[in-house]
N, C-alpha and C positions, 0 to 999 in steps of 0.2 A: 086197151093199154098196149103200147109197143114194148118189145123186149129191147133192152139196151144192147148195143153191139159189144162184142168182146173187146178186151184190152189188146191193142196191138203194141208190141214192145219194140225196142230199138232194133230188132232184127227185121222188122217190117219196113219196106221201102216207100209205101204210100198210105200211111194210116189215116190221114185226113180225107183223102179221096175215098177210101173204103167206107169211112163213116158217112160221108155225103151220099155215096151210092146206096148204102144200107137204108138211109132215110128216104130214098126215092119212093119206096113203097109204103112208108109209114102213113097212118091215118091220124087226123087230128082228134083229140079227145073231146073238144068243145068247139063251137063255132067261134070265129074271130070276134074279139071284144066282148065275149060273154063270161070269160073266166081268166084268171091269171095263173101262170105256171112258169117255172124255171126249168130249163133243160141245158145241160152242158153241150148237148148235141148242136144247139144253135150256135154256140161259140166255136165249136169244132168246124161247123160248116163255114162260118165266117173265116176261120183260119185257112180252109181250102180255097175260098174265093181269093183271099190275099195272095196265096201261093200262085194261083192260076193267073191273076192279073199282073202281079209283079214279076213273075218268072223266077222267083227266089223261094227258098224254103221259108216257112213261117219263122223259124228260129233266126235266120239271117236277116229277114225283113224287120223283125222286132229289135234285134241287137243293134244294128247300125243306125237307123234313123231315129230310134226312140231311146233305148238305153244309153248308147254312146253320146248322142246329142244332148240328152238331159243329164249327163254325167252320173247315171245311176250305176255306181260301181258295186253295189251289193245286190243286183238283180241279175238273174242268169236264165238262159234258155235251155240249159241241159242240167240234168241231175249231176253228171260228172263234174261240171264246172262248179256247181253249188257246193258239192262235197269238198272239193279242193279249197274252197274259200270259207270253210267253217259252217256249212249248212246246219241249222238247228236240229236237235233231236226231236223226232216226232213221237207222240204218245197216242194211245187209244184207250178208251175206258173198257175195262173188263170187270164185270160185276161190281162197278163203283170204284175200281182201283185203276189209277193211271199206269199203264204198262208201256215201256219203251218199245217202239216199233223197230225191229232189227232188220226186217226185210222190206224194202221199198220197191214197188213195181212202178217204174217210170214208163208210162204209156205215151207214145208219141202223138196219139190223137188227143191227149189232154192239155198240152200247153196253152192253146187258145182259151181254154175254160178255167185255167188256174188263176 
């Protein structure tokens, strides 16, 4: 079992690249086509490939040709933009009770996986 990489916050300049480099040494848990599993790391790696090939940040690449072209006016690539446009309140379950999440950690290696 591999350890998930740490969350890289908005202070980090290359979070997707760091995730991809971290996975370079990861071992598969099962042989291909023998098991199903989901991993955010796969989507984060795809985000790094998009950045490398396009020469743009993942956020810019998604905003212009996808969100703008499809007129997706309520989809955002940054937490700051989402908050300015009325981002919904998040909740977590705590002993069976929904509790408002007051501190959100927006990790820049997560957008491709969200």
